[in-house]
Each structure stands twice: as C-alpha cells, then as structure tokens.
N, C-alpha and C positions, 0 to 999 in steps of 0.2 A: 656475890655466888653468881647472879646472872651472866655476865661479862665470862666469868671461869667456865658454867655449863654450856656459853655459846661455842667459845672458844674449841669448848671438848667434843660438842659436837661436828663443828667445820672440820674440825681434826678425822672424826672418825670417817665423815663426807668424802674428805679430799684422801682417805687409807682405799677408800673403795674403788673411785677413778683410777686409782696410779697404782693399784695392785690388781692387777689382772692375773686370770687364770689362764693357762697353757690352751691353745686352741687345737682341736684334734688335723686342721689343716695347716698349721705356721707353728714352725716351733722357737720364731724369735717376736712372736705378741706385737704383731701390725699393729698401729694405734688404732687401725679401724676395729678391729676386734678386742680393744681395750672394753669391757664390762661396766656397767653401773649394776651391779646386784649385789646376791650373795655369793662369797666365794666355794661355800656346798656345791653352789646350782652346776648341774652335768654341761661336759661340752656340747651335748648335742643341742643346748639351748642356743646357743653361739652360731651351732651351725643352721640352724633355722633360722636364723635373729640375719646370717651372713647371707644368706640363699634369699631372704626375701625383699632383704636391701638390693642384690643385685637383679629379683624379681622384677621388681619398681623399677628399677634403675631403666632394664629394658622395654617395661611395658612403655614408658614414658617417651623413649626413644621410637617405639613404632607410632605412637601416635602422634610425634612431632613430623616421622616420615608420612603418616596418612595425613596428616595435612599439605604438606607440600605436592605430594602427588597430586591431591583434590584441585589444587591451586593448578599446578600446572598442565592440567586435564580441561580447567576452567574455558579457555580460549577454541578449546575444540568441536565445545558446544552452542547452539544458536548462541546467537550475539543479543539478542534481546532488544536489539536500537529501537528508538523512538523513532516513528517513520509520519511525518505528517503526508498527507495524500491530499491531493487540489484539483478539484471536481468542480463539472459544469452541472447546473441542477435538471437532469434529464433521467428520466426511466432506464435509459440506457447505462449506464454505473451500476445496474444492479448488482454484478460479479464482483465489484469492488463492494457493495455495501454487506454482500451477504459474508467475502471473506472478512471483514468486520464483526458482525455481529452475530457470524456463528464460529468465533473462534480459529479462520484456518490462518489465519495472518499469525496471531499467536501460538498456536501450536507449529508452525515454524520458526519462532524466535523473536517474532519483533510485532512493538506493541504501536497499530496505528492509530490515529488521529484524523478525522476530518475535515476536510476545510473547504469549505463552500464558496467558490468564485461566481462572479454573474457572466464571464467569460472565457473565452480561452486566454484572450490576453491577460487577466489577470491570474490566469493558473500560470501561464509563462514567466509571466512577473516575479510571480510567489516562488516558484522555486530558484529562477535567478538569483532572488534577492537570500534565499537559505530559508526562507517560511517554510517551505515543504520541500520535502526529499524528492517526492516522488509528484508527475501532474498526470491529467486526464484533457491532451488538448486535441481539440481538433485538427482534421488530418491536415486543410491550408496554413491553418498557423503551426502547426510541427514542421510542416514542409519549408516553410519560410522562414522558421528558427534555423532550421539547421545550415538552410542556403544563403542566408547570411551570416556563417561563421558560431551561430552558437552551438558547445560541442555539447548534443544530446543524441543517447542512443534510446533506442524502442526497447519499448518490455513487453508489450503485446499490444494487441488490437484489441478496442471495447465493441463494437457493432457496423455490422454494415447495413447501409441502406440502397435500392433499386428489388432485383426481384426476390419473390419472397417476404419482403418488409412491408408495413401496413403503418409503421409508428411516425411516419412521418408525411407533412402535406402541406398542401399551397391553399390558405385560405380567402378569396377574393373579399372584401368588403360587403356587407347591404347595399347595393343601388349599383354597383359594380360591375357590368355583366362580360364574363369570360367566358365563347363559345368556341376557342381553338385556344393551343397554345402559343398561336401569333397576336394573340388579342392583349398578351403581356408587355408585346412590343410596346413602349412610350410610358410603361407603368412606371409607378413608383411600390417598389416591393420590401416589406422590411425581411430583413433574416436576423435571427439572434447574434451574430456577427461575422462580416465579411472574410471570405474566405474557408468562414467553419464550416463542418461539415454538412449541415443543413444547406447551406451557399451554395456549395459545390456539387451538391447532390441538384438542387432545383437547377444550375446549368447544364449541367451533365443532361438534365430529362431535356432541357432545351436544345440544345445541341443537337441531341439524336430527334427530336420532333421537328428538325431544318430550322429550329427560330437562331437569330444571333442573340447569346444570353448576354455580351455588352450590349444590347440596345435596350435592357433594363436600368433602371435607375435603380441602386439596391441603398437601403437606409438598416443603418443597424440601431436596432430593438431589442433590447434585453427580454429575455422570456417571461416576467413577470408582468413585465408593460406590455405586453403583445396586444393583450385582451381589448387593456383602454385605450391604444392607438386605433383601434379597428372604430372604436365608437366614432372617433371623429372624422375627419378629411383628409388629415394629415401623408397616407398610403393608402393604394389600392388594394393590397392584399400583403398577406405576410407567410411565411415559411415558418412552420415550428413543428417541433416533437410533444411528441405525450409525457410529460400527462396534460402541456398547456395545450393540447390541440382538442384535447376533447371537453377538455371547460371552455375556451373559446364555442366552439357547437354546442354545449349544455346552455353559455349564457345569450344564445341566440343573434349572436353576433357575424357569422357567416357560417356558411356550410364547405366541407372540403372539397377540391374542385377535384384535385389529383392527390394519390398516395406518391406519384413519383414513383413507384415500382414497376413501371411496363418498359422499362430501359435493360437496356442488352446486359452495360456492366452495371459494376456491384459498385459502390464506392464507400471506402472503409472511415466511419461516424468518426473515428478519435484515435489517439495511439496513445497510451501510457508510457511517460518517458521520464525518462533522471539527467541529471548531469553525468557525463561520462567521467570524471572524477570518483562523484562518489558511487557508483557504482561497481567500480572498480576496485575503490579504500573498503568498500562495506560488501562484497559479494556474498556474503551467507545470508546478510538480508535481499539485496535484489534478488536473488535464488528463491527465498521465502516470499519472496513476494508475488513473484510470475507463482509459482506454485499453487499460492494460495489464492492467485484469481482466477488458475485454471478449477480449483477445488469451487470456488464461487458461482462459475459458471456453471458448473455442471449441477452444483446446487439449483438453481434459478431453472434448469430444463427440469429440473426432476420433483423438485417442489415449487408449484408458481403461487400457490396462496400466499405461503409463509416468506418468500422472496418479493413479495409485492408488499407484504408486510414491514418488511425490514426497510427495501425502499421510500414507502410514505415516511419510514421515521424517519430517515434520514432528511428526507427535502421537506419535514412537517407537511403531510398532505394527507387528504383523505384517501384511505387505502382502495376508496370504491374509483378513485380518479384514476389511479396507478394500475387498477384492473382492467382497466377499458382500456388501457394501452395496448393489451392483450401478449402477446409473445414477442420478444426480443430477437431478432437473428444476430446472436453473439456468434463474435470471431473465435475460429481456432487457432490451436496453439503456433501456428506455422505464421509466424510475425513476415516473415520474407517475404510469403506469397503476398501480403495486402500490401507493401511497401511497393512492390512488382505495379499491383492495382493501383494505387495511388500513381504511381509515375504513367502510367499509362493515361490516367484521367485528369492528371496536372497537365500535360504536355497536351493533350487534343483539346483541350478548355483556351490552352496559350498561356496559362498562369506560373508554367515553367517551361525553362528551356532544354537544363538537364536535368536527368533522374536522379533520385536518393541510389546511393549504391548499398543495400542490404547486407551485405559484408563488413559495410563500417557501420551501420547507420545501427544495422539491430543487436543489441548489447551479448555477449558472447562471455558468459564465467572465465576467469584469468585460468 
C-alpha cells in the first residue's frame, strides 16, 4: 500500500509542475511561467510572481552596479597611506606634532607615525633606507644631501633662527670666560650636528660679528648628552636649542651668552623633505602632509599651551620645559623663499659654491 500511495502522490506532484495554466502575458506557456500551484489560481498571481522576479533581478543588478561604482570612486578619495616621519627632538617640530596629534594629517588621508632620530644624519639615513617616507633634516644636512646627488624634494620649512627668535643659544661651561664673540676663537664648541641648523646659525652669527667661524673647533654632541658634557672639560661651550637650553640653565651648568638673534640674516633651521620618487608616486599623501603641517603651525600659533603639551608628549619631556622655550619662529608656506635664504647663508659661509634651484628642489604636485 505504501509504495502505491507514494507513486500516486509523486504523479500528482508532477502533474502540478507540468500542467501550467495560461499566463496573461504569453500564450506559449514559457517554462518560467509554469506554476507550482493549484490550477484554479487566477492568472494575476502569476503576473505578480513574474513582476517580483523581475524586480528582484533588477535590484540585484543595481546593488552590483552600486558596488562597482563605489570601488571605481575609491581611488579618488584620500590614499590613507601610512607615512613615517623622521625628526630630531626639538621643540621646533611642533607643527609636525600638532598635525599628528590633532588629526590634521589623518583628515587629509594619511596615517602618520613619528620616528625620533638623534640627529639629522639619522633622519636622512631613515628616509634613504625607506624606514621613513618624510624627514625633517637640518638645513646644512639637507643642502649637502641634495648637492651630493640625493634626489630629495622640500615639502616645507620648519623654523628660522636669527631675528625674532630666542629658542637657540650658545652656553659656555662654568669656568670659561667669554666676553666677546672673538673669545670663541680656538675654543671647542659642541653642536648637535655638524652643518645642522644650530651649527650654521652659530657660524653665521660669528661671521656677522667679524669672527672667522672656521677658527672654532666643532664637536658633534647629541642634544640629550649636551648637559653631561658641560659637566666636564671636553668642550668649552655648547650651541643648543629648546627645551635642552632651559634644562642646562636650570641645572646650573652654564648661562646663555647669546641667543644668536642679533643677526641680519635669518637661518632656516630644518626642511621637511622626501624622496622625489615617493612624492611623485604619492601626490595626495605629499599634499596632505603639506596641508596638515600648515594647520599644525597655525594651531601652534593660536593655542600654544596645547601645542606645548603635544610637543612634550612627542619628546617625552615635562611640559614645563617645553613652555619655557617660548614661541618658535615658524616658517610660512613659501618654501622657495627659505631655500633662497639658505643659499645666501651657505655660500656666504663657504659651505657651498653653488645654490640650490628652488624650481627643482621644492616639490610641485604633478
């Protein structure tokens, strides 16, 4: 009985799917219009079914096209590149720190990482090795790197030393008497980096005071070690910048003889730079960095307290030391102007014979 009943039900089911009713839209009984239903159901049910099938197919197509269009539009958005920025630990880098911590770089679509280096030579090495996409190198180091064939482009100027700036200073150690700039002749003076911004600023100061800057012996001592070296007799003075200058003075290791700001020429401190190949291949990221840096500098000028907090966080220093540094003389957006200023200083000091061409060195978006 059971097999016969099963066959009967199967036959009845086959009858349902192979005996369709006419559709109001076609008289040839298209296979897709065949219905699995009772024969007495009205044709309007099948019209509704066919309309629903067509609607679903259409909606599926719209969703797929929407996904394709979204993917096609994605490259037009910010690249969201990961960008490591190498820098030396000074308060002059506040624009960079603000761009990072206040989200100005992220707003432009780049995810920045701060990579601290002990001096500008380390910054150049990091960029050249691909450990950092962008670096902030002292003017003399940047100048020398370009003149020695490294294809770097300037993305911005950091700060300037000279008139209007008191964040730099030369500090003789206790026991060394300096009564005039000429007394530095024959002395050993520590600088954080040979041909770095502080070194070049000190040399320009000596030159404008009528002293041969090459009659002084320069010793490279990194910022964190400058206080310790003043405790001995290895050097006679140090040229340093904030926040290290304030720490040296507060520790009683010496007094600031000059802030080196009574000069005629301003000396650019450092330049933000990248390999030309990287900047040209990532124009949105390079432009986002330039714009974010400008916003970071603007923030430093408008909210010094919060800017000092960002700087203290990046340098792992107490904010009181950063605040003691006072205001930085930040560069404006005209990077070519500062390249020209650097040319004047470098050639005047005999550190270069040919100027850098701003039209070549300053990056322009392709």
